[in-house]
LUMFI-238825 format. One record per atom (N, C-alpha, C): residue in one letter; x, y, z. Coordinates in steps of 0.02 Angstrom, whole numbers, padded with zeros to 5 digits, always signed. Example, Ala and Ser with C-alpha at 12.3 -4.5 7.8 and 13.67 -1.06 7.14 Angstrom:
BEGIN
a+00660-00284+00390
a+00615-00225+00390
a+00660-00165+00390
s+00642-00112+00354
s+00684-00053+00357
s+00645+00002+00394
# end
This chain:
BEGIN
m+02185+06257+02877
m+02214+06224+02818
m+02289+06212+02829
k+02311+06153+02808
k+02382+06138+02810
k+02419+06180+02758
l+02482+06194+02772
l+02523+06229+02722
l+02540+06184+02664
l+02557+06122+02679
l+02585+06078+02628
l+02559+06007+02636
s+02530+05981+02582
s+02513+05910+02578
s+02569+05875+02539
v+02594+05820+02567
v+02646+05781+02534
v+02619+05712+02520
a+02613+05694+02456
a+02592+05627+02437
a+02653+05583+02431
v+02651+05525+02464
v+02706+05477+02461
v+02678+05413+02430
p+02684+05406+02363
p+02661+05344+02331
p+02703+05285+02354
c+02670+05231+02375
c+02705+05172+02401
c+02679+05109+02367
y+02724+05074+02335
y+02708+05008+02309
y+02762+04960+02332
n+02744+04914+02376
n+02793+04867+02404
n+02855+04904+02430
s+02842+04953+02472
s+02894+04998+02495
s+02916+04985+02567
q+02902+04926+02593
q+02913+04913+02664
q+02985+04925+02686
d+03033+04916+02641
d+03103+04919+02660
d+03131+04990+02667
y+03096+05040+02640
y+03125+05107+02641
y+03075+05163+02655
m+03011+05149+02657
m+02961+05203+02663
m+02966+05240+02730
e+02985+05205+02784
e+02988+05239+02849
e+03042+05292+02851
r+03097+05278+02816
r+03151+05329+02814
r+03125+05392+02780
c+03088+05383+02726
c+03060+05440+02690
c+03013+05480+02736
i+02967+05446+02769
i+02918+05479+02813
i+02952+05515+02870
e+03004+05485+02899
e+03039+05516+02956
e+03068+05584+02937
t+03088+05593+02875
t+03117+05657+02855
t+03064+05711+02844
l+03001+05690+02838
l+02946+05737+02828
l+02914+05758+02894
l+02920+05716+02945
l+02886+05729+03009
l+02909+05794+03043
p+02971+05817+03036
p+02990+05881+03067
p+02949+05940+03043
g+02911+05932+02989
g+02866+05985+02967
g+02809+05997+03016
g+02797+05949+03060
g+02747+05956+03112
g+02677+05966+03084
d+02637+06007+03120
d+02567+06016+03102
d+02557+06056+03038
d+02610+06086+03012
d+02604+06123+02948
d+02598+06075+02889
v+02616+06012+02900
v+02621+05964+02845
v+02570+05908+02853
e+02538+05891+02797
e+02495+05832+02793
e+02531+05780+02750
i+02545+05723+02780
i+02581+05669+02744
i+02530+05617+02724
l+02521+05608+02659
l+02474+05560+02631
l+02512+05500+02605
i+02511+05446+02643
i+02544+05384+02621
i+02493+05347+02577
v+02508+05343+02513
v+02461+05311+02466
v+02486+05240+02452
n+02454+05192+02484
n+02471+05122+02473
n+02436+05098+02409
d+02477+05088+02358
d+02451+05073+02291
d+02447+04998+02279
g+02404+04965+02319
g+02393+04894+02309
g+02453+04851+02324
s+02491+04869+02375
s+02552+04831+02392
s+02535+04761+02418
s+02581+04715+02407
s+02572+04646+02431
s+02619+04630+02489
d+02660+04678+02509
d+02705+04666+02566
d+02675+04701+02627
r+02716+04725+02674
r+02692+04755+02736
r+02680+04831+02731
t+02679+04857+02670
t+02669+04929+02661
t+02605+04954+02694
a+02549+04920+02684
a+02485+04942+02713
a+02488+04942+02789
e+02517+04890+02817
e+02523+04885+02890
e+02565+04943+02918
i+02621+04957+02886
i+02665+05011+02908
i+02629+05078+02902
a+02594+05088+02847
a+02558+05151+02836
a+02506+05162+02891
d+02468+05110+02908
d+02417+05116+02960
d+02449+05130+03028
r+02505+05097+03043
r+02538+05108+03107
r+02563+05180+03112
l+02595+05205+03059
l+02620+05274+03060
l+02564+05324+03067
a+02508+05311+03034
a+02450+05356+03039
a+02423+05357+03111
a+02422+05299+03143
a+02399+05295+03213
a+02447+05331+03260
e+02511+05328+03246
e+02562+05359+03288
e+02564+05435+03280
h+02542+05459+03222
h+02545+05531+03208
h+02478+05557+03182
p+02426+05553+03223
p+02360+05576+03201
p+02361+05651+03186
g+02324+05670+03136
g+02322+05740+03116
g+02379+05761+03071
i+02429+05717+03064
i+02486+05731+03020
i+02489+05681+02963
i+02485+05616+02980
i+02490+05563+02930
i+02421+05533+02918
r+02405+05524+02855
r+02345+05486+02836
r+02365+05430+02789
a+02337+05372+02799
a+02349+05315+02755
a+02291+05311+02705
v+02309+05309+02641
v+02260+05303+02587
v+02273+05237+02552
h+02224+05192+02552
h+02233+05127+02521
h+02191+05122+02458
q+02221+05094+02406
q+02185+05085+02343
q+02211+05024+02306
a+02170+04998+02260
a+02194+04946+02216
a+02250+04974+02173
n+02294+04931+02151
n+02353+04954+02114
n+02332+04993+02052
a+02360+05054+02046
a+02345+05097+01988
a+02408+05127+01959
g+02466+05108+01986
g+02529+05135+01961
g+02544+05203+01992
h+02603+05229+01974
h+02626+05292+02004
h+02578+05349+01990
g+02554+05354+01928
g+02507+05408+01912
g+02443+05403+01952
g+02418+05342+01960
g+02357+05332+01999
g+02367+05351+02072
a+02427+05337+02098
a+02442+05353+02168
a+02449+05429+02178
v+02482+05462+02131
v+02488+05535+02135
v+02418+05568+02130
s+02377+05543+02085
s+02309+05570+02078
s+02268+05560+02141
a+02276+05502+02173
a+02241+05489+02236
a+02263+05538+02290
g+02329+05550+02294
g+02354+05598+02342
g+02326+05668+02330
l+02322+05688+02267
l+02296+05754+02250
l+02222+05760+02268
r+02184+05706+02257
r+02113+05707+02276
r+02104+05716+02351
e+02148+05685+02390
e+02142+05685+02463
e+02173+05747+02495
a+02213+05784+02458
a+02253+05838+02487
a+02209+05895+02514
s+02226+05920+02573
s+02192+05978+02602
s+02238+06038+02609
g+02301+06029+02591
g+02350+06083+02600
g+02346+06136+02546
l+02371+06195+02562
l+02375+06249+02513
l+02422+06231+02456
y+02476+06195+02473
y+02525+06174+02423
y+02530+06098+02422
f+02557+06071+02367
f+02559+05999+02357
f+02626+05979+02330
k+02654+05925+02359
k+02718+05899+02335
k+02715+05823+02335
v+02752+05793+02289
v+02759+05720+02287
v+02830+05702+02308
v+02835+05655+02355
v+02900+05628+02375
v+02895+05552+02368
d+02934+05524+02323
d+02932+05451+02313
d+02960+05415+02374
s+02935+05355+02386
s+02948+05321+02449
s+03020+05299+02458
d+03059+05296+02404
d+03130+05279+02411
d+03175+05341+02412
d+03145+05400+02411
d+03181+05463+02416
d+03172+05493+02485
w+03200+05551+02497
w+03192+05583+02562
w+03207+05658+02555
v+03192+05696+02608
v+03204+05768+02606
v+03252+05788+02662
d+03285+05845+02652
d+03327+05874+02703
d+03282+05913+02751
t+03286+05897+02816
t+03238+05926+02864
t+03249+06001+02874
d+03312+06024+02874
d+03325+06096+02881
d+03297+06134+02821
a+03307+06106+02762
a+03280+06138+02701
a+03204+06138+02703
l+03174+06084+02728
l+03102+06081+02733
l+03075+06137+02778
r+03108+06149+02833
r+03086+06204+02877
r+03090+06271+02842
t+03144+06281+02804
t+03151+06344+02766
t+03094+06352+02716
v+03078+06298+02680
v+03024+06300+02631
v+02958+06316+02666
l+02945+06285+02722
l+02882+06296+02758
l+02876+06369+02782
d+02932+06398+02801
d+02931+06469+02820
d+02907+06512+02762
r+02931+06497+02702
r+02910+06535+02643
r+02836+06522+02627
l+02815+06459+02632
l+02745+06443+02617
l+02698+06480+02665
r+02721+06487+02727
r+02681+06524+02776
r+02672+06597+02755
e+02724+06626+02726
e+02719+06694+02700
e+02671+06698+02641
f+02675+06648+02597
f+02631+06648+02539
f+02558+06640+02559
a+02546+06601+02612
a+02477+06589+02634
a+02443+06654+02656
a+02483+06703+02676
a+02455+06767+02698
a+02443+06815+02641
m+02463+06797+02581
m+02455+06841+02523
m+02385+06835+02494
d+02362+06888+02461
d+02297+06886+02428
d+02297+06834+02373
r+02352+06829+02336
r+02359+06777+02284
r+02425+06741+02296
p+02422+06683+02329
p+02483+06646+02344
p+02520+06626+02280
v+02585+06618+02285
v+02627+06598+02229
v+02603+06531+02201
d+02604+06524+02135
d+02579+06464+02102
d+02628+06405+02105
l+02693+06419+02098
l+02742+06365+02094
l+02804+06385+02133
v+02823+06342+02179
v+02884+06352+02219
v+02936+06300+02196
i+02997+06323+02183
i+03050+06281+02157
i+03108+06280+02206
s+03135+06222+02219
s+03195+06215+02260
s+03243+06167+02226
n+03303+06160+02253
n+03353+06116+02223
n+03339+06043+02240
y+03368+05998+02200
y+03366+05927+02217
y+03434+05897+02205
i+03445+05839+02235
i+03510+05805+02234
i+03502+05737+02202
y+03540+05724+02149
y+03547+05656+02124
y+03591+05618+02175
d+03563+05571+02210
d+03599+05535+02263
d+03613+05464+02239
k+03674+05453+02214
k+03695+05387+02193
k+03730+05354+02252
v+03690+05328+02299
v+03717+05302+02362
v+03766+05245+02349
h+03751+05201+02302
h+03794+05143+02290
h+03862+05164+02262
e+03867+05224+02235
e+03931+05249+02209
e+03963+05301+02255
g+03927+05319+02308
g+03952+05371+02353
g+03959+05438+02319
r+03912+05453+02273
r+03918+05513+02232
r+03852+05552+02232
q+03857+05618+02234
q+03799+05661+02232
q+03809+05715+02179
r+03752+05741+02154
r+03755+05798+02109
r+03695+05842+02123
v+03708+05904+02140
v+03655+05950+02158
v+03633+05988+02095
i+03568+05990+02084
i+03540+06029+02029
i+03511+06093+02058
r+03540+06148+02038
r+03517+06214+02060
r+03492+06253+01999
y+03458+06309+02012
y+03428+06348+01959
y+03450+06421+01962
t+03510+06432+01988
t+03533+06500+02002
t+03544+06541+01939
t+03557+06510+01882
t+03567+06549+01821
t+03501+06569+01789
a+03448+06531+01803
a+03383+06544+01770
a+03335+06582+01815
l+03341+06573+01881
l+03290+06599+01926
l+03321+06642+01981
p+03304+06706+01983
p+03324+06747+02041
p+03291+06719+02104
a+03330+06712+02157
a+03305+06680+02218
a+03270+06730+02263
d+03224+06704+02303
d+03194+06740+02359
d+03153+06801+02339
r+03120+06797+02282
r+03071+06849+02264
r+03019+06819+02217
v+02960+06846+02220
v+02906+06823+02177
v+02921+06842+02105
l+02915+06793+02061
l+02933+06802+01991
l+02872+06791+01946
t+02872+06826+01890
t+02827+06809+01835
t+02871+06775+01782
w+02839+06750+01730
w+02878+06718+01677
w+02927+06766+01645
n+02910+06830+01643
n+02954+06879+01612
n+03018+06890+01652
d+03020+06867+01714
d+03079+06877+01757
d+03130+06821+01752
i+03111+06765+01720
i+03156+06708+01720
i+03209+06715+01666
g+03266+06682+01678
g+03320+06682+01629
g+03322+06618+01589
h+03381+06599+01567
h+03390+06540+01524
h+03404+06479+01567
f+03364+06426+01557
f+03377+06361+01589
f+03429+06324+01548
h+03485+06305+01579
h+03533+06262+01546
h+03505+06192+01537
k+03538+06151+01496
k+03514+06084+01481
k+03506+06042+01544
w+03548+06054+01595
w+03545+06014+01656
w+03498+06043+01708
e+03468+06100+01693
e+03425+06133+01741
e+03351+06119+01727
n+03335+06057+01717
n+03266+06040+01702
n+03224+06039+01765
l+03164+06064+01760
l+03117+06061+01816
l+03090+05990+01821
l+03106+05956+01875
l+03080+05889+01887
l+03032+05889+01946
m+02995+05835+01953
m+02948+05829+02008
m+02982+05843+02075
h+03045+05825+02080
h+03083+05832+02142
h+03093+05905+02162
s+03092+05949+02114
s+03107+06020+02128
s+03044+06062+02134
m+02985+06033+02123
m+02924+06073+02114
m+02874+06064+02171
i+02848+06121+02195
i+02792+06121+02242
i+02739+06166+02211
y+02684+06137+02189
y+02630+06175+02158
y+02580+06198+02211
r+02549+06255+02200
r+02489+06271+02237
r+02436+06220+02217
t+02404+06190+02265
t+02359+06133+02252
t+02305+06151+02202
e+02278+06210+02208
e+02224+06231+02163
e+02248+06237+02091
v+02312+06255+02081
v+02340+06259+02014
v+02339+06191+01980
l+02359+06140+02017
l+02358+06072+01990
l+02287+06051+01973
r+02241+06067+02017
r+02172+06044+02007
r+02138+06078+01948
r+02156+06139+01932
r+02123+06173+01876
r+02164+06169+01811
s+02220+06136+01814
s+02258+06124+01752
s+02227+06067+01714
s+02251+06055+01654
s+02224+05999+01614
s+02262+05934+01626
l+02299+05931+01682
l+02339+05872+01698
l+02295+05810+01708
r+02309+05758+01671
r+02277+05693+01679
r+02333+05640+01677
l+02339+05604+01731
l+02393+05554+01737
l+02365+05485+01722
p+02390+05451+01670
p+02365+05384+01655
p+02386+05334+01709
e+02344+05286+01721
e+02359+05234+01770
e+02403+05180+01739
h+02436+05142+01783
h+02479+05086+01762
h+02529+05108+01709
t+02557+05167+01718
t+02605+05194+01670
t+02662+05227+01708
f+02723+05211+01688
f+02782+05244+01716
f+02793+05310+01680
y+02837+05351+01710
y+02861+05414+01679
y+02808+05468+01676
v+02754+05461+01716
v+02702+05513+01717
v+02727+05577+01750
d+02784+05574+01785
d+02812+05635+01814
d+02827+05687+01760
n+02839+05664+01698
n+02850+05711+01644
n+02788+05752+01629
l+02729+05723+01638
l+02667+05760+01630
l+02658+05808+01689
y+02671+05783+01748
y+02663+05823+01809
y+02707+05886+01807
c+02766+05880+01778
c+02813+05935+01777
c+02798+05986+01723
s+02764+05967+01671
s+02757+06011+01613
s+02686+06037+01602
v+02636+05995+01610
v+02568+06015+01593
v+02543+06073+01636
p+02550+06070+01703
p+02524+06126+01744
p+02560+06192+01733
l+02619+06191+01703
l+02655+06254+01690
l+02613+06302+01647
a+02568+06274+01608
a+02527+06315+01564
a+02481+06362+01602
v+02465+06345+01666
v+02420+06389+01705
v+02457+06423+01763
v+02522+06412+01768
v+02562+06446+01819
v+02572+06519+01798
r+02561+06564+01846
r+02571+06635+01832
r+02630+06664+01872
t+02641+06639+01933
t+02695+06665+01975
t+02737+06607+02001
l+02802+06621+02009
l+02850+06571+02031
l+02893+06600+02087
y+02925+06556+02125
y+02970+06578+02178
y+03024+06524+02186
y+03086+06545+02185
y+03143+06499+02190
y+03176+06506+02259
i+03181+06450+02294
i+03216+06447+02359
i+03279+06406+02348
n+03336+06436+02357
n+03400+06404+02342
n+03423+06361+02401
v+03384+06307+02414
v+03402+06258+02465
v+03398+06189+02434
d+03438+06143+02460
d+03441+06075+02433
d+03390+06032+02471
l+03329+06032+02447
l+03274+06000+02484
l+03269+05925+02472
y+03271+05903+02409
y+03250+05835+02390
y+03311+05792+02373
h+03314+05733+02403
h+03365+05683+02386
h+03332+05630+02341
y+03355+05628+02280
y+03328+05582+02229
y+03375+05523+02224
y+03352+05466+02250
y+03395+05406+02252
y+03396+05373+02184
i+03456+05367+02157
i+03465+05334+02091
i+03511+05274+02099
g+03492+05218+02069
g+03536+05161+02068
g+03507+05097+02096
r+03446+05101+02125
r+03415+05041+02150
r+03400+04993+02092
e+03414+04929+02103
e+03405+04879+02051
e+03332+04879+02026
g+03324+04882+01960
g+03257+04882+01930
g+03222+04949+01931
q+03259+05002+01951
q+03228+05068+01953
q+03205+05089+01884
s+03149+05126+01882
s+03117+05140+01817
s+03159+05182+01771
v+03209+05220+01798
v+03250+05263+01755
v+03313+05228+01729
q+03325+05166+01747
q+03382+05130+01719
q+03371+05119+01645
e+03424+05124+01607
e+03418+05125+01534
e+03381+05063+01506
q+03402+05004+01527
q+03370+04944+01500
q+03297+04938+01521
t+03283+04962+01582
t+03213+04962+01604
t+03172+05009+01562
m+03200+05067+01546
m+03164+05116+01505
m+03151+05088+01435
i+03200+05053+01408
i+03191+05024+01341
i+03136+04971+01344
k+03135+04931+01397
k+03084+04880+01404
k+03014+04911+01408
r+03011+04971+01437
r+02947+05005+01446
r+02939+05063+01397
i+02970+05057+01339
i+02972+05113+01292
i+02903+05134+01268
d+02855+05087+01264
d+02788+05106+01243
d+02755+05155+01292
q+02771+05147+01356
q+02745+05193+01407
q+02778+05262+01400
q+02843+05262+01386
q+02878+05325+01375
q+02849+05362+01314
i+02834+05324+01261
i+02805+05355+01201
i+02736+05382+01216
l+02696+05345+01254
l+02629+05368+01272
l+02633+05434+01310
v+02676+05438+01360
v+02684+05499+01400
v+02708+05556+01355
n+02755+05541+01310
n+02780+05591+01263
n+02722+05623+01224
k+02677+05581+01200
k+02620+05606+01161
k+02571+05645+01205
l+02558+05619+01265
l+02509+05652+01309
l+02533+05721+01331
m+02599+05730+01338
m+02626+05796+01354
m+02603+05847+01304
m+02605+05829+01241
m+02587+05875+01187
m+02511+05883+01182
e+02475+05829+01196
e+02402+05831+01190
e+02370+05872+01246
q+02400+05873+01305
q+02369+05905+01363
q+02385+05979+01369
v+02428+06005+01326
v+02445+06076+01327
v+02437+06105+01257
d+02399+06158+01252
d+02390+06193+01187
d+02448+06243+01181
l+02506+06217+01166
l+02568+06256+01170
l+02569+06317+01123
p+02548+06311+01060
p+02552+06370+01016
p+02512+06430+01040
n+02461+06417+01082
n+02417+06471+01103
n+02434+06499+01172
i+02490+06477+01200
i+02514+06509+01262
i+02547+06575+01242
r+02522+06629+01269
r+02541+06695+01244
r+02610+06717+01269
n+02628+06700+01331
n+02692+06723+01356
n+02749+06684+01325
h+02795+06719+01294
h+02849+06686+01257
h+02892+06643+01302
k+02911+06668+01360
k+02956+06630+01404
k+02921+06569+01434
q+02858+06576+01449
q+02819+06519+01474
q+02814+06465+01420
r+02798+06486+01360
r+02793+06439+01304
r+02861+06406+01290
k+02914+06445+01293
k+02981+06419+01281
k+03002+06368+01333
t+02984+06380+01396
t+03002+06334+01450
t+02968+06267+01441
i+02903+06268+01423
i+02867+06205+01412
i+02894+06170+01349
l+02908+06208+01296
l+02936+06179+01235
l+03003+06145+01249
k+03044+06177+01290
k+03109+06148+01309
k+03099+06080+01343
y+03048+06076+01384
y+03034+06012+01418
y+03013+05959+01367
h+02968+05978+01321
h+02947+05931+01269
h+03007+05909+01227
d+03051+05956+01213
d+03111+05941+01173
d+03155+05890+01209
m+03165+05899+01274
m+03207+05853+01313
m+03177+05783+01314
i+03112+05778+01328
i+03081+05712+01333
i+03079+05677+01265
t+03064+05715+01213
t+03064+05685+01146
t+03134+05661+01127
a+03185+05698+01147
a+03254+05678+01134
a+03271+05614+01171
v+03250+05608+01234
v+03263+05547+01273
v+03228+05488+01241
t+03164+05497+01224
t+03127+05443+01193
t+03160+05420+01128
t+03179+05468+01086
t+03211+05453+01022
t+03278+05418+01032
a+03317+05442+01080
a+03383+05413+01092
a+03377+05340+01116
l+03328+05327+01160
l+03319+05259+01185
l+03299+05212+01128
l+03257+05236+01083
l+03237+05194+01026
l+03297+05179+00981
i+03342+05228+00974
i+03402+05217+00934
i+03449+05169+00969
v+03457+05177+01034
v+03500+05133+01073
v+03476+05061+01069
a+03409+05051+01074
a+03381+04984+01067
a+03398+04954+00999
g+03389+04993+00946
g+03417+04978+00881
g+03385+04924+00840
t+03332+04891+00864
t+03300+04839+00824
t+03257+04871+00771
p+03240+04834+00717
p+03196+04863+00667
p+03129+04887+00697
e+03103+04850+00747
e+03041+04870+00779
e+03048+04937+00814
h+03104+04945+00850
h+03115+05008+00886
h+03126+05066+00838
l+03162+05055+00784
l+03174+05108+00735
l+03109+05128+00700
e+03063+05080+00691
e+02998+05096+00662
e+02957+05138+00711
k+02964+05123+00776
k+02928+05163+00827
k+02955+05234+00828
k+03020+05241+00817
k+03050+05308+00813
k+03020+05347+00754
r+03017+05314+00697
r+02988+05347+00638
r+02915+05365+00650
a+02878+05320+00682
a+02807+05331+00694
a+02796+05389+00744
l+02840+05395+00794
l+02833+05449+00842
l+02840+05517+00808
w+02892+05523+00767
w+02903+05587+00734
w+02848+05601+00682
a+02821+05548+00650
a+02766+05558+00604
a+02704+05581+00641
y+02693+05554+00700
y+02636+05576+00742
y+02643+05650+00760
i+02702+05671+00781
i+02712+05741+00800
i+02701+05786+00739
r+02727+05765+00683
r+02720+05806+00622
r+02647+05814+00603
k+02608+05761+00608
k+02538+05763+00588
k+02494+05801+00638
n+02504+05787+00702
n+02458+05812+00753
n+02480+05876+00788
h+02545+05890+00785
h+02571+05950+00819
h+02622+05984+00774
p+02601+06009+00716
p+02648+06036+00667
p+02688+06095+00693
w+02659+06137+00735
w+02695+06194+00763
w+02755+06169+00803
e+02743+06120+00846
e+02798+06092+00886
e+02847+06053+00842
y+02821+06017+00793
y+02865+05977+00751
y+02920+06020+00720
r+02901+06078+00693
r+02951+06120+00659
r+03005+06142+00708
r+02986+06155+00770
r+03035+06178+00819
r+03077+06122+00848
l+03047+06063+00857
l+03084+06006+00884
l+03128+05973+00831
r+03099+05963+00773
r+03136+05926+00721
r+03197+05964+00696
y+03192+06030+00694
y+03248+06070+00669
y+03286+06106+00724
g+03276+06084+00786
g+03318+06106+00841
g+03380+06062+00845
i+03423+06075+00894
i+03486+06038+00901
i+03473+05964+00911
f+03429+05946+00959
f+03416+05876+00972
f+03384+05842+00912
g+03334+05874+00883
g+03298+05844+00828
g+03342+05832+00767
m+03385+05879+00751
m+03430+05871+00694
m+03479+05814+00707
f+03508+05813+00767
f+03560+05764+00782
f+03531+05693+00787
l+03472+05687+00818
l+03444+05620+00829
l+03407+05593+00769
n+03407+05630+00714
n+03377+05605+00653
n+03429+05601+00596
l+03493+05592+00615
l+03544+05583+00565
l+03531+05519+00526
p+03541+05519+00461
p+03522+05461+00420
p+03571+05403+00426
g+03545+05343+00415
g+03587+05284+00407
g+03616+05256+00471
r+03652+05200+00463
r+03682+05165+00520
r+03736+05207+00552
a+03775+05243+00512
a+03828+05285+00540
a+03799+05341+00583
g+03743+05369+00560
g+03711+05422+00599
g+03686+05395+00666
r+03657+05335+00665
r+03632+05306+00727
r+03689+05289+00775
k+03745+05266+00748
k+03802+05251+00790
k+03828+05314+00824
l+03830+05369+00787
l+03851+05433+00815
l+03802+05455+00869
d+03737+05445+00857
d+03686+05462+00906
d+03696+05424+00972
v+03710+05359+00967
v+03720+05318+01027
v+03781+05343+01065
t+03835+05358+01030
t+03896+05383+01063
t+03881+05448+01100
a+03844+05493+01068
a+03827+05557+01100
a+03783+05546+01161
y+03736+05499+01156
y+03691+05484+01212
y+03731+05458+01272
r+03779+05413+01259
r+03820+05386+01313
r+03860+05442+01347
l+03887+05486+01306
l+03926+05541+01333
l+03882+05588+01375
a+03823+05604+01349
a+03778+05647+01387
a+03757+05615+01452
n+03747+05550+01451
n+03728+05514+01512
n+03783+05518+01565
r+03846+05514+01543
r+03902+05519+01590
r+03907+05588+01619
i+03890+05639+01580
i+03896+05708+01603
i+03837+05726+01648
f+03776+05709+01627
f+03716+05733+01662
f+03687+05682+01710
h+03709+05617+01706
h+03688+05565+01754
h+03612+05557+01757
f+03578+05553+01698
f+03506+05546+01701
f+03484+05474+01707
n+03530+05424+01705
n+03513+05354+01719
n+03557+05330+01777
# end
């Protein structure tokens, strides 16, 4: 069995996918690289087949009709044979020295009677066009280099969110979780990062800067105007996060709190974007989202609506919305989430 399966979703990725793959190849025979060609119309399929032929036993090309990012991740998970599973988007890349360190740890976990469920490492916001980087570490919340239970974790600061870039799940954990990724939908990484946490029992933090998350490419899905244009998909994912996890019945307080914090963050982003858009249609969608949460998830509603984000993002009137937009712009400058 391979130590690590890496799914690389590719849609019209001919211009940058090879760079991504090259950074994964130093993992050698311990790594299975699954290039998922998601119905591309450029040379992605050709490149994937060539790389698979050049690196047999390491790279596999998986071809499918276009199903979106969620469909590509799901295809990678179905094909994965590794003990652990990670997603690396085709315009991102990994640090090869950090990858070797991670693989050393995974090798140790493979020898355990019960391997660790979730491995966490650092990631880097790489704004190449601005020549600027920002490393996200978890040193305040997670003691490094030892197996943790939820009771061992500390407080995650607002900027210490667990993203797909920082997470390596044990493959079996993903498969037995209630995770379902909708096809033809952006922002499904929010489901990937939160839903399986409900079945995670052990964690391990490796304080290395593994993942380079490229931000700033024209038309990228996390750009503010792009997110507003796709706001219905963001709202759908927001609802599915709550539907796929029975949060009130998670018994461990810290585990429940971590997932709730993630729901709080995503609901705040969705709400802020609807306020920034500012049209009557968008403001009605904001009202409808909170009405949905109140009706279908009353336990979460009370905690989200009367938390810091919920109180601030539901200030009444035009003046309240103007203040919300100002705060959102300031937070964006500080945390660089677009």
